[in-house]
VOGU-3710 file (C-alpha; in Angstrom, 3 decimals, decimal comma):
1> mkkslvaiav> 3,869/-32,095/-49,398  1,214/-34,007/-47,475  3,662/-34,613/-44,609  4,431/-30,898/-44,477  0,756/-30,017/-44,311  0,202/-32,545/-41,518  3,184/-31,154/-39,574  1,896/-27,587/-39,936  -1,569/-28,659/-38,761  -0,120/-30,420/-35,685
11> lgafsgiasa> 2,054/-27,423/-34,803  -0,940/-25,141/-35,217  -3,002/-27,303/-32,872  -0,304/-27,275/-30,213  0,143/-23,525/-30,644  -3,572/-23,046/-30,018  -3,361/-25,118/-26,833  -0,369/-23,135/-25,564  -2,036/-19,782/-26,166  -5,192/-20,989/-24,437
21> qsavtvygtm> -3,164/-21,936/-21,373  -1,349/-18,587/-21,128  -2,731/-15,100/-20,564  -1,186/-11,640/-20,314  -3,197/-8,620/-19,192  -2,408/-4,932/-19,524  -3,937/-2,964/-16,648  -3,607/0,371/-14,930  -5,013/3,341/-13,073  -5,207/6,931/-14,262
31> dagivsergg> -5,906/9,266/-11,344  -5,618/13,055/-11,237  -6,976/15,646/-8,857  -6,761/19,231/-7,679  -5,012/19,390/-4,310  -5,145/22,391/-1,986  -2,844/22,287/1,052  -2,685/24,698/4,001  -0,678/25,211/7,183  2,916/24,515/6,076
41> kdgsvtklts> 5,831/26,911/6,561  5,867/27,764/2,846  2,205/28,804/2,853  -0,751/27,591/0,827  -0,212/25,277/-2,128  -2,749/24,511/-4,879  -1,754/22,096/-7,614  -2,835/19,403/-10,046  -1,524/16,095/-8,782  -1,400/12,522/-10,057
51> gvasasrlgf> -2,389/9,578/-7,871  -4,475/11,267/-5,171  -6,891/8,383/-4,551  -4,785/5,577/-6,065  -1,302/5,865/-7,498  -1,424/6,145/-11,286  0,238/3,142/-12,879  0,703/0,966/-15,952  1,147/-2,728/-15,376  1,426/-6,103/-17,047
61> kgsedlgggl> 0,447/-9,370/-15,401  0,271/-12,864/-16,727  -0,157/-16,514/-15,903  0,535/-19,847/-17,530  -1,313/-23,032/-16,662  1,324/-25,705/-15,992  -1,212/-28,418/-15,270  -2,174/-30,235/-12,095  -3,425/-27,075/-10,419  -0,028/-25,351/-10,811
71> sanfviesav> 0,522/-22,076/-12,654  3,328/-19,598/-13,259  2,599/-15,907/-12,796  4,264/-12,511/-12,986  3,537/-8,822/-12,346  5,541/-5,823/-13,529  4,201/-2,364/-12,759  5,369/1,181/-13,476  4,395/4,430/-11,772  2,952/7,137/-14,036
81> kvdtgetdss> 2,470/10,847/-13,361  -0,720/11,868/-15,132  -0,097/15,584/-14,567  3,242/15,570/-16,426  3,415/12,269/-18,321  6,624/11,319/-16,518  7,490/7,981/-14,952  8,656/7,567/-11,379  12,250/8,751/-10,934  13,135/5,754/-8,749
91> gifsrqafvg> 12,876/3,309/-11,651  10,729/2,313/-14,609  9,083/-0,617/-12,829  9,571/0,543/-9,237  6,061/-0,249/-7,995  6,001/-4,035/-8,343  8,102/-6,582/-10,201  7,859/-10,260/-9,302  7,523/-13,756/-10,707  6,414/-16,975/-9,054
101> lksvsagavt> 4,430/-20,190/-8,932  0,931/-20,758/-7,578  -0,658/-24,024/-6,525  -4,380/-24,296/-5,951  -3,817/-26,566/-2,969  -0,460/-25,344/-1,592  -0,467/-21,571/-2,117  1,799/-19,146/-3,998  5,507/-18,307/-3,837  6,691/-15,089/-5,503
111> lgrqytplyn> 10,140/-13,512/-5,916  10,892/-9,813/-6,467  9,689/-6,350/-5,403  6,388/-6,654/-3,520  4,048/-5,083/-0,957  4,675/-5,872/2,707  2,037/-7,771/4,729  1,865/-4,698/7,009  0,959/-2,356/4,149  -1,561/-4,835/2,736
121> tisqvadpfg> -3,259/-4,894/6,132  -3,415/-1,089/6,354  -4,652/-0,484/2,822  -6,957/-3,504/2,403  -8,454/-3,934/5,885  -7,811/-1,005/8,240  -8,400/2,159/6,228  -11,830/3,146/4,806  -9,933/5,519/2,475  -7,884/2,603/1,119
131> agyagsaknl> -4,621/4,486/1,832  -5,708/7,237/-0,555  -7,251/10,713/-0,687  -6,516/13,400/1,929  -7,810/11,026/4,599  -5,178/8,373/3,893  -4,014/6,383/6,905  -0,499/6,759/5,446  -0,411/10,253/6,970  -0,002/8,810/10,482
141> lptagaetrt> 0,386/5,025/10,271  3,800/3,478/9,452  3,928/3,158/5,645  6,910/5,284/4,548  9,679/3,701/2,483  10,270/-0,002/3,101  7,111/-0,235/5,209  5,136/-0,227/1,915  7,243/-2,262/-0,538  10,485/-4,187/-0,338
151> sntiayaspn> 12,874/-5,367/-3,019  14,673/-8,728/-3,072  11,645/-10,319/-1,429  10,588/-13,948/-1,174  6,883/-14,149/-0,312  4,427/-16,953/0,375  0,629/-16,659/0,419  -1,455/-19,594/1,618  -4,699/-20,828/0,087  -7,965/-19,900/1,781
161> fsgfsgevay> -9,066/-22,448/4,369  -12,719/-21,751/5,254  -11,971/-18,035/5,518  -8,521/-18,353/7,101  -5,352/-17,400/5,208  -1,823/-16,172/5,803  1,174/-14,576/4,142  4,896/-14,387/4,913  7,560/-12,186/3,297  11,341/-12,131/3,746
171> slgevansns> 13,454/-9,408/2,138  17,181/-10,023/1,810  19,368/-7,116/2,907  22,120/-8,148/0,463  24,828/-6,559/2,653  28,300/-8,044/2,293  29,403/-10,380/5,095  26,039/-10,179/6,854  22,858/-12,161/6,450  20,913/-9,962/8,864
181> asrqfgaava> 21,865/-6,357/8,056  19,037/-4,455/6,303  16,888/-7,557/6,068  13,124/-7,303/6,653  10,582/-9,901/7,694  6,794/-9,637/7,647  3,798/-11,883/8,214  0,031/-11,718/8,505  -2,826/-14,034/9,413  -6,346/-13,259/8,298
191> yangplnvrl> -9,942/-14,333/8,582  -12,495/-13,134/6,047  -15,970/-14,633/5,945  -19,248/-12,909/5,170  -19,316/-9,365/6,571  -16,267/-9,826/8,841  -12,673/-9,183/7,763  -9,880/-9,414/10,386  -6,111/-9,384/9,905  -3,123/-9,401/12,275
201> aynnrnndtl> 0,174/-8,207/10,745  3,769/-8,064/11,957  6,832/-6,350/10,477  10,469/-6,680/11,626  13,184/-4,465/10,116  16,931/-4,699/10,797  18,528/-1,223/10,720  22,162/-2,334/10,337  24,000/-1,306/7,155  27,389/-2,076/5,660
211> tvktndigrn> 29,024/0,701/7,718  26,687/1,166/10,696  25,905/-1,564/13,252  23,022/-0,454/15,462  21,700/-3,780/16,723  18,364/-1,964/16,537  15,234/-3,635/15,167  12,141/-1,726/14,070  9,002/-3,713/14,909  5,357/-3,170/14,002
221> tllaanydfg> 2,295/-5,105/15,123  -1,113/-4,159/13,736  -4,548/-5,659/14,340  -7,192/-4,457/11,870  -10,813/-5,358/11,216  -13,845/-4,180/9,322  -17,449/-5,331/9,462  -20,078/-4,712/6,808  -23,477/-3,998/8,362  -25,033/-3,449/4,942
231> vakaflaygv> -26,010/0,165/5,527  -22,421/0,951/6,569  -19,010/-0,680/6,967  -17,155/-0,031/10,239  -13,337/-0,027/10,508  -11,084/-0,468/13,530  -7,305/-0,801/13,831  -4,753/-0,695/16,630  -0,989/-0,830/16,140  2,191/-0,795/18,213
241> dkgtnsaplp> 5,477/0,530/16,771  8,825/-0,066/18,529  12,395/0,777/17,529  14,160/2,906/14,927  12,344/3,135/11,582  9,219/1,577/13,069  7,288/4,810/12,360  9,216/6,890/9,785  7,849/10,375/9,059  6,216/10,679/5,609
251> ntanpygaii> 7,558/14,253/5,344  11,099/14,629/6,723  11,663/18,215/5,508  10,606/20,018/8,715  7,288/21,093/7,114  6,324/23,602/9,818  9,728/25,263/10,193  10,307/24,252/13,811  13,581/25,320/15,429  14,160/21,667/16,251
261> apkastdssd> 13,000/19,447/13,391  10,387/16,801/14,241  11,736/13,349/14,979  10,261/10,015/13,996  8,890/8,163/17,002  10,656/5,014/18,155  7,869/4,059/20,558  4,264/4,751/19,602  0,794/3,326/19,197  -1,821/3,964/16,511
271> lllgvavpfg> -5,604/3,896/16,746  -7,944/4,152/13,758  -11,748/4,360/13,734  -13,546/4,643/10,409  -16,741/4,173/8,471  -17,856/3,866/4,848  -21,536/4,554/4,089  -22,735/3,605/0,584  -25,979/4,868/-0,944  -26,606/4,291/-4,623
281> astilasyir> -23,530/5,249/-6,616  -22,238/7,388/-3,738  -20,094/6,518/-0,723  -19,274/8,708/2,267  -15,976/8,001/4,031  -14,883/9,186/7,471  -12,076/8,332/9,875  -10,262/9,385/13,016  -6,613/8,406/13,623  -4,600/8,909/16,796
291> kddktglnqd> -0,789/8,712/16,863  0,346/8,361/20,495  4,080/9,017/20,813  5,343/7,365/23,990  8,874/8,792/23,839  10,001/11,737/25,976  9,157/14,145/23,112  5,470/13,170/23,333  4,866/14,279/19,730  1,282/13,088/19,366
301> adqwalgyty> -1,032/13,774/16,429  -4,740/13,419/15,632  -6,276/13,276/12,152  -9,920/13,825/11,218  -10,977/13,053/7,644  -14,112/13,139/5,514  -14,478/11,938/1,923  -17,023/11,368/-0,824  -16,872/9,210/-3,948  -19,339/8,869/-6,817
311> alskrtslys> -19,109/5,891/-9,181  -19,876/6,901/-12,756  -19,263/3,263/-13,733  -17,433/0,206/-12,388  -14,137/1,711/-13,561  -14,577/5,482/-13,277  -15,301/7,557/-10,192  -15,263/11,143/-8,959  -13,951/11,934/-5,484  -13,535/14,661/-2,925
321> syarisnkng> -11,823/14,553/0,467  -10,730/16,823/3,324  -8,467/16,054/6,272  -6,910/17,957/9,139  -4,087/16,970/11,487  -3,560/18,409/14,952  0,147/18,111/15,852  1,316/18,235/19,467  4,680/19,254/20,976  6,400/19,929/17,667
331> agytvgnnte> 5,197/16,859/15,794  5,527/17,194/12,027  2,828/15,062/10,430  1,306/16,360/7,188  -1,886/15,700/5,231  -0,865/13,939/2,048  -2,627/11,431/-0,199  -1,837/8,096/-1,823  1,189/9,400/-3,720  2,420/12,538/-1,928
341> agtgdkafnl> 3,385/13,215/1,691  1,805/16,691/1,740  3,124/20,052/2,963  0,723/21,217/5,693  -1,742/20,204/8,372  -4,858/20,620/6,188  -5,679/19,472/2,659  -8,638/19,271/0,282  -8,750/17,350/-2,975  -11,146/16,922/-5,877
351> gvkhtf> -10,509/14,553/-8,759  -11,312/11,645/-11,040  -10,012/8,052/-11,140  -10,255/5,568/-14,000  -9,051/1,959/-13,941  -8,545/-0,321/-16,944
//
């Protein structure tokens, strides 16, 4: 009896140690807003939409201390539609799903479905709207499809060395008899110290498939920076997009009813200028984005955007945003938001976001 009690006590002690070394967190974002869109071929659209500022989601993340500065970690995240209660049709955990190891001194390696270094640079450094609201940089900058997330990805993120850091991601195409078809490679180097945040990102996408051999590579290079002056934060980004699928259109459904449907540019540059001005619980956001199409079609576009957020608490905020796109020579860019591509060249939204 005494031996049994001792054994139970020892097991209980070890169980306590194990639980102290492991942690799992449930987190998410609930975001819903009224969206009013104008200018598309189907006329005006007013709707209640989920994920205007930030995509609504439910996620689980965890870590386990393995000792010696090494830990195991995972993230699994599902898209949620607040307006209908549905999940994303592309899969239950289609946003992120990865597992890996992290070393304090050597960095982190993760395997699974993850954000690309290019998208991280756009959303975290370049865009004052954080890739959300009507003013989202996703309306003109290359973020559609595999530019945002990739499956079958092996990623490495370095530790921070006096403000310097880097990340590399390689996504396997998993095409039979080819190690290069449909594969994608991305990398970024960054410097963040005090008020300055600078990042240079590169993305390389092979467009070959099992049945089509194009020998065509889509390439993106983006330099982004922001600087916090205290009274305002200034944003600047410049990108170059070359090759097929280097700048896919967010809306491919010929939104303005042109006789000849708009075509995605295979040779373009992007310029973004932005500012975020905080005062109290409020923040004013503004940006200008120029898409310069260098192909013979010359389908340029300009976007002007203005936004306002009010923080009711650290986790809950109200927001409003308006953006307008001027399309040239039959270009088909639309004003969307974080989750939707949009239907016209003007949009206004008003909503609430809560994180947990």
